[in-house]
C-alpha positions, 0 to 999 in steps of 0.5 A: 499563436503568432507570438509563440511562433515568432518567439521560437523563430527569434531563438533559432535566429539567435542560435539558441534553440528551445530545449527539447524534452525527450520522453523518459524510457518506461521502467517495468519489472518482469511479468509474473501474473495477469490480474484483474486488479490486485492491491493485496500482496503477501510474500511467501517462503521461497520467494513466491507471492500470495495476492488478492484481487479486489473481486475476492479471488486469492491466488499464488504465483511461485518464483517460476511464474506458475499460478494457482488459485487458493480461495475466493471470498464473498466481498462487496465492491464499488468505490474503494471496497473489495479484498484489500489486504493479505498477510501470511504468518510463519505457520502458513495461516493466511489472513485477509482484510476485506469488505463483507458483501452483506449490509452494512458492508463492514471492513473485517479481518478473517483467517481464510486458509487453512481450514474453515474460515474464522472471523478475527475482527468485525470492524466499522461499516465501509464507505465509498472512499478512505476505508484503508484495509492494508494488512501486515504482521507486526514484529510481535506476531499481531496483525496490523491494519490501517483504517482510513477516515471513512469519509468522516475527518472529524472522527479521526481525533476521537480516541473512541473511534478507529477512523484514521488509525493504525491498529493491531489485533490478536490473530487468535482473538474473538471477532469483537476484540478491541484493537490496540491503537498504534497511532492516529491522526491519519487521512487514509493510512493504506500504505504502511510497512514494518521495517526490519528494525521494528519501525513502522512507516506510513505514506498517508493518502490525503484527499483534496488539499490536505498534504500527503506525508511519509512518517513514523507510525509506531508509538516509539516514533511519536514526534519523529520528522515528517516528510510532506510530499509536494507532488500528488502521488496517492500512495498505494503501497509501501515496502521495507527494502531494508532498515534504511530504505523503503519502496513507495508506490503511487497510484496517481504518479505510477512510480515506484520510488526509493525512500531514504529513512536512515538517520534522524532526518525526515524521509526523502525520495532519492534517485530515479524511480525503480519502475514507472508502472506501479499502481496498486501496491508493492511487497518485498519477497522473501528472497529480497526482490520487489514485487508490485501490482500494476492495474492489470498485472503483478511484476517483479524487479529481479536483482 
């Protein structure tokens, strides 16, 4: 301690004070709704948002901030289980990816509104970690879901498993349908997004010392450049701002970053963060604004 104090005094006497690190101001969007933790975000026509909480509760928040309940699903929670993904198609049908409450607590996809609930796919038994579960509509109208390694990394490279893969499914298909594999070799591809130009991007989570990465995840992008992330972000959400830019949310970093994906180079994080309280996900609304989930709220970045 004496050495540190003496060194500081010496710098001051020499006319060279140590640089003071000033705290950066917090960046936060406008509050849309309070939640109990909502990783599932699905844009609605007109600029609204349908969001799902881990507990199984599905709600809408309109552009004016009014909130209404839509439905509630019986889900298993604990670890990385719960209601994990939502997608709304052009006909207004809502699909949800969640972990069933009954054993063996499988990851499933179901159409949950309107009308009676219909199971679309009964997936693998869930685990405490690395279940994936984010859900989006592909440009061809099929459902896209990311499945994590389910705490079995050895199964990721096997073509006969869904572990560590991005899959598409027929939204009108039977519950025992065989999914089509878009790409594999991922750790936990929860954060992914389809860009307007038809490219699929993923920000891959990674446990332990395995590197996190941003890369193309569609078949046409096989072999495209990969960006390995130096800092640990724990990607929790990805949204396409336009064909050349993505918005990346990090659960650990709590930052909503802008990612440049123009040209043939590797993706790169550019500029200052858009927000410093993003935690659970991000979505681009129909009117172009970005909505994101903090631990206890939905916020929006007004243009």
